[in-house]
C-alpha positions, -999 to 999 in steps of 0.1 A, spaced: -515 -645 -442 -552 -639 -449 -573 -660 -473 -576 -628 -495 -538 -626 -498 -532 -662 -509 -544 -657 -545 -521 -627 -549 -492 -647 -535 -499 -675 -560 -500 -650 -588 -465 -637 -578 -452 -673 -577 -466 -681 -611 -451 -649 -625 -417 -656 -610 -417 -692 -622 -425 -681 -657 -395 -658 -655 -373 -686 -646 -368 -673 -610 -363 -699 -582 -347 -677 -555 -361 -647 -537 -336 -624 -519 -355 -609 -489 -337 -578 -476 -342 -550 -451 -322 -520 -439 -303 -520 -406 -298 -488 -386 -270 -475 -409 -289 -484 -441 -268 -514 -450 -288 -543 -465 -294 -574 -444 -313 -604 -457 -316 -640 -467 -320 -659 -499 -349 -683 -499 -360 -709 -525 -392 -699 -543 -411 -729 -528 -405 -715 -493 -420 -681 -501 -455 -690 -488 -441 -701 -454 -419 -669 -452 -451 -648 -458 -470 -667 -432 -445 -670 -404 -417 -646 -414 -380 -653 -415 -362 -653 -382 -333 -629 -376 -316 -618 -344 -329 -584 -334 -293 -574 -324 -285 -571 -361 -299 -536 -357 -272 -530 -330 -243 -546 -349 -215 -522 -359 -197 -524 -393 -167 -539 -374 -189 -567 -360 -194 -555 -325 -229 -555 -308 -238 -523 -290 -257 -530 -258 -292 -515 -266 -324 -524 -248 -340 -554 -265 -306 -568 -276 -279 -583 -254 -299 -575 -223 -329 -595 -236 -308 -626 -246 -305 -617 -283 -342 -623 -292 -356 -628 -327 -374 -605 -351 -396 -618 -379 -391 -605 -414 -420 -609 -439 -416 -603 -476 -434 -572 -490 -446 -588 -522 -454 -554 -538 -416 -548 -540 -407 -581 -558 -384 -574 -588 -360 -596 -608 -323 -589 -604 -310 -583 -639 -274 -594 -631 -284 -625 -610 -303 -649 -633 -330 -668 -614 -331 -644 -585 -357 -617 -575 -352 -590 -549 -379 -583 -523 -380 -559 -494 -390 -573 -460 -408 -558 -430 -397 -566 -395 -419 -573 -365 -417 -586 -330 -428 -622 -332 -444 -620 -297 -464 -588 -301 -467 -587 -339 -458 -549 -337 -431 -534 -359 -396 -537 -345 -388 -503 -328 -355 -500 -347 -370 -506 -381 -361 -476 -403 -388 -485 -428 -415 -485 -401 -402 -454 -385 -406 -436 -418 -442 -450 -421 -450 -436 -387 -439 -401 -397 -459 -403 -430 -490 -413 -410 -489 -379 -394 -490 -362 -428 -522 -382 -436 -538 -364 -406 -533 -331 -425 -544 -346 -459 -508 -342 -472 -485 -367 -489 -447 -360 -491 -431 -365 -525 -393 -371 -526 -367 -372 -553 -333 -386 -543 -299 -377 -557 -269 -397 -546 -231 -395 -553 -205 -422 -548 -169 -431 -556 -159 -461 -577 -126 -475 -565 -103 -502 -578 -79 -524 -559 -45 -509 -551 -24 -535 -533 3 -520 -510 -16 -488 -502 -30 -480 -468 -66 -488 -476 -60 -512 -505 -81 -491 -528 -77 -460 -551 -101 -440 -572 -110 -457 -605 -100 -426 -624 -77 -396 -615 -94 -372 -638 -106 -342 -617 -127 -312 -625 -147 -333 -650 -180 -325 -634 -212 -329 -655 -193 -349 -681 -203 -382 -697 -186 -408 -719 -151 -421 -718 -134 -388 -710 -138 -393 -673 -152 -428 -673 -128 -449 -694 -144 -482 -682 -179 -471 -692 -191 -478 -656 -219 -452 -656 -238 -464 -687 -235 -500 -677 -247 -493 -642 -276 -471 -653 -289 -497 -677 -288 -524 -650 -305 -501 -625 -332 -492 -651 -339 -529 -655 -341 -533 -617 -368 -507 -617 -354 -482 -592 -365 -452 -614 -332 -439 -627 -335 -406 -645 -300 -395 -653 -263 -398 -643 -230 -380 -648 -194 -379 -636 -190 -357 -606 -162 -333 -598 -135 -357 -584 -119 -386 -602 -140 -418 -600 -170 -399 -585 -204 -403 -600 -240 -390 -594 -272 -408 -604 -306 -391 -600 -338 -410 -593 -373 -400 -602 -396 -384 -576 -424 -404 -560 -443 -409 -527 -418 -408 -498 -417 -444 -488 -414 -456 -524 -386 -431 -529 -367 -443 -498 -372 -480 -509 -357 -471 -543 -328 -452 -528 -321 -481 -505 -321 -506 -534 -301 -482 -555 -273 -481 -530 -273 -518 -525 -273 -525 -563 -245 -501 -571 -223 -517 -545 -232 -552 -557 -225 -543 -594 -191 -529 -584 -183 -561 -565 -191 -582 -595 -163 -564 -614 -138 -566 -585 -143 -530 -576 -156 -510 -547 -184 -485 -548 -185 -465 -516 -211 -440 -504 -191 -428 -474 -191 -391 -470 -154 -384 -476 -133 -414 -485 -102 -395 -497 -82 -366 -481 -74 -351 -515 -110 -351 -529 -144 -337 -520 -173 -356 -504 -203 -373 -517 -238 -358 -511 -273 -371 -507 -295 -343 -519 -333 -348 -513 -360 -329 -533 -391 -326 -512 -426 -313 -517 -462 -323 -507 -493 -333 -525 -529 -329 -514 -555 -356 -515 -561 -348 -552 -525 -353 -561 -518 -316 -566 -485 -300 -555 -492 -278 -525 -458 -259 -526 -465 -235 -554 -486 -203 -551 -480 -175 -577 -497 -149 -554 -475 -157 -523 -440 -145 -515 -414 -160 -538 -442 -180 -555 -441 -204 -526 -473 -213 -507 -477 -211 -469 -471 -248 -467 -438 -246 -486 -425 -216 -466 -435 -232 -433 -418 -264 -444 -386 -245 -452 -387 -228 -418 -391 -262 -401 -361 -275 -419 -340 -246 -407 -353 -247 -372 -344 -284 -368 -312 -285 -389 -288 -292 -361 -307 -323 -351 -312 -333 -387 -274 -335 -391 -273 -365 -368 -295 -385 -392 -283 -370 -425 -246 -369 -416 -246 -400 -394 -209 -410 -392 -176 -397 -377 -164 -394 -413 -194 -372 -423 -181 -341 -406 -148 -342 -425 -169 -332 -455 -178 -299 -439 -159 -267 -436 -148 -236 -457 -140 -244 -493 -158 -278 -493 -190 -267 -512 -209 -289 -486 -236 -270 -467 -222 -265 -432 -243 -234 -424 -281 -232 -417 -296 -211 -445 -319 -212 -475 -319 -196 -509 -338 -193 -542 -319 -214 -567 -288 -209 -547 -265 -240 -545 -244 -225 -517 -274 -227 -493 -284 -257 -472 -320 -255 -484 -322 -246 -521 -355 -238 -537 -352 -247 -575 -367 -222 -599 -397 -243 -610 -431 -234 -596 -466 -248 -600 -464 -286 -602 -426 -285 -600 -424 -264 -568 -402 -280 -542 -372 -276 -519 -339 -294 -522 -322 -302 -489 -285 -304 -496 -274 -312 -461 -271 -350 -463 -241 -370 -473 -244 -403 -493 -236 -424 -462 -271 -416 -447 -297 -443 -444 -323 -433 -470 -352 -442 -447 -339 -421 -418 -329 -392 -440 -364 -390 -456 -381 -395 -422 -361 -367 -406 -367 -343 -435 -404 -350 -434 -406 -347 -396 -389 -313 -396 -410 -300 -425 -442 -312 -407 -432 -294 -375 -427 -262 -395 -461 -267 -412 -479 -273 -379 -463 -243 -362 -468 -220 -392 -432 -209 -390 -419 -183 -415 -383 -186 -427 -358 -157 -425 -350 -138 -457 -333 -160 -483 -296 -160 -487 -284 -138 -515 -251 -143 -533 -225 -169 -524 -229 -184 -489 -205 -203 -467 -200 -172 -445 -204 -180 -407 -209 -142 -402 -242 -144 -420 -256 -178 -410 -256 -202 -380 -231 -231 -381 -242 -267 -381 -227 -292 -356 -192 -299 -368 -188 -334 -352 -210 -365 -348 -210 -360 -310 -223 -325 -313 -250 -335 -338 -262 -364 -315 -264 -339 -287 -285 -316 -309 -308 -345 -318 -313 -356 -282 -321 -320 -272 -347 -315 -300 -377 -330 -282 -402 -319 -308 -384 -337 -336 -377 -368 -316 -413 -370 -306 -422 -373 -343 -395 -398 -350 -403 -419 -319 -387 -418 -285 -378 -455 -285 -363 -454 -320 -343 -422 -311 -329 -438 -279 -316 -468 -298 -301 -446 -326 -284 -423 -301 -269 -452 -281 -257 -469 -313 -241 -438 -327 -226 -426 -294 -208 -459 -293 -193 -452 -327 -181 -417 -317 -166 -430 -285 -147 -459 -303 -133 -434 -327 -121 -410 -299 -101 -439 -285 -87 -451 -318 -51 -442 -328 -51 -432 -365 -22 -433 -390 -23 -395 -391 -15 -393 -354 15 -416 -357 28 -397 -387 23 -364 -371 37 -371 -336 58 -402 -334 91 -387 -346 90 -354 -328 74 -363 -295 
């Protein structure tokens, strides 16, 4: 820590002390976007800023089931450390945890001082640095859906949807949310400072959507990460489960992660609108759309990153499983909302809620940048209702196919970083292979009696 940073640190400590805060929760995202971290007493914050908090690097390679995937720099290196230093600009009190403040952390290699290659936050930073070379700054607005579940002892999973009211999409109040979960959660999230704009009940019972305001891309990814962690934590406090997995129930739809994307110039002006250009979209906007379409198969690996993700796709699902774009057309993978001028943007509807926000935003930004650099033009926009494979190319329909597409897309992986991509592919191929060897309840019910 430099001498210039020490007064700023003391100001933060004085402010937190005045707010009655004596614990700082330093957290960071792993490869799948789950929050990892450590609680430290406020008096230890200066030491954490100087030296970092030591974690095992293999946390990036640890599966949700607790296994460690053999990735370079992990098991083969003897499970070395990474150092996590608090990013003091992200300090925010936790409304539902008196005396505790949340703070994001940045991970580095303690030997070299360089960012850890698997760090999602730093990978996004590296992509955004390429935009700065073009005097552009991506702006992102996240929309996330999730299911709220309550305990159901005796069932296969131990959980059921918190409400069985279906078809209550775009409703509010007690009609579909008898426990008033949405209002209570939005108020807590507002106090946390993640930029909540609005929320509503979604189509299926117990499913909700909360929209966050748009901002610079790294800030938007930070807020989406904290949003997901906070929603899950608030549900746990009430003995419930909030899940962002793509499709948790056979008899319900999936949960999406829609990302609104545009670019500003150095003067803070939106560069996507141009009333004299085709569709009112500037060259930059059209090229960005073309880049999204060109790299869509590879994007699926990062925006639909689990085995479960691809059970959300297919005819009749209303999830975008075809590569197309349209003007204010929600059946397209890339939708261009009707606003122009300062509101001009695209909405990528490909992602599911299980995606790591940092990787999702980085992948979208990388694909758009490639389109801008290559001055690609998109095909004619989709007209009418989509979801017709006779009209549009089909996205990968399994995690393995999506990972193959990502590995084959050298232009995209060059922007994302070869070392990061290699680690991500190894980690995710392990997931796909484990699933292929796993005997499911469906298989036993389908085959055991007749075979």
